[in-house]
C-alpha positions as CSV (number, residue, x, y, z in Angstrom):
1,M,-26.1,-5.0,-6.8
2,S,-23.8,-1.9,-6.9
3,I,-21.3,-1.3,-4.1
4,D,-22.2,1.2,-1.4
5,L,-19.3,3.7,-1.4
6,T,-20.5,5.2,1.8
7,T,-19.4,2.0,3.5
8,T,-16.0,1.9,1.9
9,L,-15.0,5.5,2.5
10,H,-12.2,5.4,5.1
11,H,-10.7,8.8,5.0
12,A,-11.4,12.1,3.2
13,D,-9.7,15.5,3.1
14,S,-9.3,18.4,0.7
15,G,-9.0,17.0,-2.8
16,F,-8.9,13.3,-2.0
17,E,-10.7,10.3,-0.6
18,I,-9.4,7.0,0.5
19,H,-11.7,3.9,0.3
20,K,-10.9,0.7,2.0
21,V,-12.1,-2.9,1.8
22,V,-10.8,-5.9,3.8
23,V,-10.5,-9.1,1.7
24,G,-9.3,-12.7,1.7
25,P,-8.3,-15.3,4.2
26,V,-5.8,-13.1,6.1
27,D,-7.8,-9.9,6.0
28,N,-5.8,-7.8,3.6
29,N,-6.5,-4.1,3.4
30,V,-7.1,-2.9,-0.2
31,F,-7.1,0.9,-0.6
32,V,-8.3,3.1,-3.4
33,L,-7.0,6.7,-3.5
34,R,-9.4,9.0,-5.4
35,C,-8.8,12.5,-6.7
36,T,-12.1,14.3,-5.9
37,E,-11.4,17.0,-8.5
38,T,-11.1,14.7,-11.5
39,G,-12.7,11.5,-10.1
40,E,-9.7,9.4,-11.1
41,S,-8.4,6.7,-8.7
42,L,-5.6,4.2,-8.1
43,L,-5.9,0.9,-6.3
44,I,-3.2,-0.3,-3.9
45,D,-2.8,-4.1,-3.7
46,A,-5.2,-6.3,-5.7
47,A,-5.2,-8.8,-2.9
48,N,-8.2,-11.1,-3.2
49,E,-12.0,-11.3,-3.9
50,H,-11.6,-10.0,-7.4
51,E,-15.3,-9.6,-8.0
52,L,-15.6,-7.1,-5.2
53,L,-12.4,-5.3,-6.3
54,L,-13.6,-5.1,-9.9
55,E,-16.9,-3.6,-8.7
56,L,-15.0,-1.1,-6.5
57,A,-12.6,-0.2,-9.3
58,Q,-15.5,0.5,-11.7
59,A,-17.4,2.5,-9.2
60,L,-14.4,4.7,-8.3
61,N,-12.9,5.1,-11.9
62,V,-9.7,3.3,-11.0
63,R,-7.1,3.8,-13.8
64,R,-4.2,1.6,-12.5
65,I,-3.1,-0.7,-9.8
66,V,0.2,-0.7,-7.8
67,E,1.5,-3.4,-5.5
68,T,3.2,-2.9,-2.2
69,H,5.0,-6.2,-2.6
70,G,4.6,-9.6,-4.2
71,H,3.4,-12.0,-1.4
72,W,0.6,-14.3,-2.4
73,D,-2.0,-12.6,-0.2
74,H,-1.5,-9.3,-1.9
75,I,-1.7,-10.4,-5.5
76,A,-4.4,-13.0,-5.9
77,A,-6.8,-10.7,-7.7
78,I,-4.2,-9.5,-10.2
79,P,-5.1,-11.9,-13.1
80,A,-8.8,-11.0,-13.1
81,M,-7.9,-7.3,-12.8
82,R,-5.5,-7.4,-15.7
83,D,-8.1,-9.3,-17.7
84,A,-10.5,-6.5,-17.1
85,G,-7.9,-4.0,-18.5
86,Y,-6.2,-2.6,-15.4
87,S,-2.5,-2.0,-15.5
88,V,-0.5,-3.5,-12.6
89,G,2.8,-2.1,-11.3
90,V,5.3,-3.9,-9.1
91,T,9.0,-3.4,-8.2
92,T,11.7,-5.2,-10.2
93,E,12.8,-7.1,-7.0
94,D,9.3,-8.6,-6.4
95,A,8.2,-9.0,-10.1
96,S,9.2,-12.7,-10.1
97,M,6.5,-13.4,-7.5
98,L,3.8,-12.4,-9.9
99,D,2.6,-14.4,-12.9
100,S,2.0,-11.2,-14.9
101,Y,2.3,-7.5,-14.5
102,D,2.5,-4.4,-16.8
103,E,5.0,-1.9,-15.3
104,I,7.9,-1.7,-13.0
105,L,7.8,0.7,-10.1
106,E,11.0,2.6,-9.3
107,D,12.0,4.4,-6.1
108,D,11.3,8.1,-5.6
109,T,9.1,8.6,-8.6
110,I,5.7,10.3,-8.8
111,I,2.5,8.5,-9.7
112,E,-0.2,10.9,-10.8
113,V,-3.7,10.2,-9.7
114,G,-5.8,12.9,-11.3
115,R,-4.3,16.0,-9.7
116,L,-2.9,14.0,-6.8
117,K,0.8,13.0,-6.7
118,L,1.8,9.7,-5.0
119,R,5.5,9.3,-4.3
120,T,7.1,5.9,-4.3
121,I,9.3,4.9,-1.3
122,H,11.3,1.7,-1.7
123,S,11.2,0.2,1.8
124,P,12.7,-3.3,1.6
125,G,12.9,-5.8,4.5
126,H,9.6,-7.6,4.4
127,T,10.5,-8.4,0.8
128,P,13.4,-7.1,-1.3
129,G,11.0,-5.0,-3.4
130,S,8.6,-3.7,-0.8
131,M,7.2,-0.3,-1.8
132,S,5.4,2.3,0.2
133,F,3.5,5.2,-1.2
134,K,3.4,8.8,0.3
135,L,0.7,11.2,-0.8
136,E,2.4,14.5,-1.6
137,G,1.0,17.5,0.3
138,A,-0.8,15.4,2.8
139,P,0.3,13.3,5.8
140,I,-0.7,10.0,4.3
141,L,1.5,6.9,3.9
142,F,0.5,3.5,2.6
143,T,3.1,1.1,4.1
144,G,2.0,-2.4,2.9
145,D,3.6,-4.9,5.3
146,T,6.5,-2.7,6.2
147,L,5.1,-0.9,9.2
148,F,2.1,-1.8,11.4
149,P,0.7,-0.7,14.8
150,G,3.2,-2.2,17.2
151,G,6.1,-3.0,14.9
152,P,7.5,-3.9,11.5
153,G,6.2,-6.6,9.2
154,A,7.4,-10.2,9.4
155,T,10.8,-11.0,8.1
156,K,10.8,-14.8,8.4
157,F,9.7,-15.4,4.8
158,P,12.2,-15.9,2.0
159,G,13.8,-12.5,1.1
160,G,12.9,-11.0,4.4
161,D,15.5,-9.3,6.5
162,F,15.0,-7.7,10.0
163,P,17.9,-5.2,9.9
164,T,16.9,-4.1,6.5
165,I,13.2,-3.5,7.4
166,M,14.3,-1.5,10.5
167,R,16.6,0.6,8.3
168,S,13.7,1.2,6.0
169,I,11.4,2.4,8.8
170,E,14.1,4.6,10.4
171,D,15.6,6.1,7.2
172,R,12.7,6.2,4.8
173,F,9.9,7.0,7.3
174,Y,11.0,8.3,10.7
175,R,13.7,10.6,9.5
176,V,11.7,12.3,6.8
177,L,8.0,12.1,7.7
178,G,6.1,14.1,10.4
179,D,4.7,12.5,13.5
180,D,1.2,13.3,12.3
181,T,1.6,11.1,9.2
182,L,-1.3,8.6,9.0
183,V,0.0,5.0,8.4
184,L,-2.3,2.8,6.3
185,P,-0.9,-0.7,6.5
186,G,-1.6,-3.9,4.5
187,H,-3.5,-5.5,7.3
188,G,-5.2,-4.3,10.5
189,D,-5.8,-0.8,11.8
190,D,-4.3,2.6,11.0
191,T,-1.6,4.2,13.1
192,T,0.6,7.2,12.9
193,I,4.4,7.8,12.7
194,G,4.2,9.5,16.1
195,N,2.5,6.6,17.7
196,E,5.1,4.1,16.5
197,K,8.4,6.0,16.6
198,P,9.0,5.8,20.4
199,S,9.0,2.0,20.3
200,F,11.7,1.7,17.7
201,D,14.5,0.7,20.1
202,E,12.2,-1.8,21.8
203,W,11.6,-3.5,18.4
204,V,15.3,-3.6,17.7
205,E,15.8,-5.2,21.1
206,R,13.2,-7.9,20.7
207,G,14.4,-8.7,17.1
208,W,11.0,-8.8,15.3
């Protein structure tokens, strides 16, 4: 039974679509960014339920996979996806969390998805190698577990650091991105930079 792409379509604008499925025991968001001019796509976080993700990837002509970070709940489908021929990219700092990968993601580089350009933004704190992805020319930011509605991602796990994640949010997001930027996190609902920015000092005060 083929996947119904009308149910996975999450956001669309001129030149691109974003598809979303929620998978696994902790409800991970998996996003697929698709260039509507060429039909080529990229999948963000091969989290879980590999059979569903393989079906989605085939239906949307996914060419490669990038990981926002290396925590277990974001990488469970990687072995099956690699076995199916998909290249997986992760940062150097988080690469040791994966059993296998194909490429290293570096900060401030462009990933081409058809005619779309996705810019990498190293945003450590949740993990040392956490990476976010900004769609060039559109107010779209994939934040993984760095920024959610209501605050930063957890920093209690090994390698996590609260002051570091807050610097990432302030310097890499708030200082350079518009308030209308749509934030697509690794779990839960969307938000915007403008919705979250006024709460920054409150988050610093509470310490999480």
